[in-house]
Residue, then its C-alpha position, 0 to 999 in steps of 0.5 A: m825815251m824807250q819805244d815799245p818793242q813790236f813783234d811779228p805774228f811768230g813772236e820775233p821782234v821787228a825793228i820799227a825803223e824798217t816799218r816806217a821807211t816803207a809806210r808811205g808807199s804802203r799806205w798809198l798802195t793800201r788806200t788805192g787798192a781799197g778804193l779800187f776794190w770798193t769801186l768795183v763792188i759798187v759797179i758790180v752791184a749796180a750792174r746786177a740791179i740794173y740787168f736783173e731779170p727775175g724770170v730767169f732765176n725762178g728755178f725754185d718755183r719750178a722745183v716746188a711745182f715739180a714736187q707738188s705734181l709729184l706728190a699729187s701723182l702719188 
């Protein structure tokens, strides 16, 4: 039975035996890294939602008020 040749991004053939030898460790590392990444994303988003103070971030309202007062003075 012939196996389909696999190629790297530059078009060079890649030996399939080499990729399967490291697949188990690589798969575990990939899943662990992805799990840690998404856990960190959830923690950061939850912390921002809990500690968000809208009064601190209303710079746009101040900019609009400044522009209106500037136009009113002209």
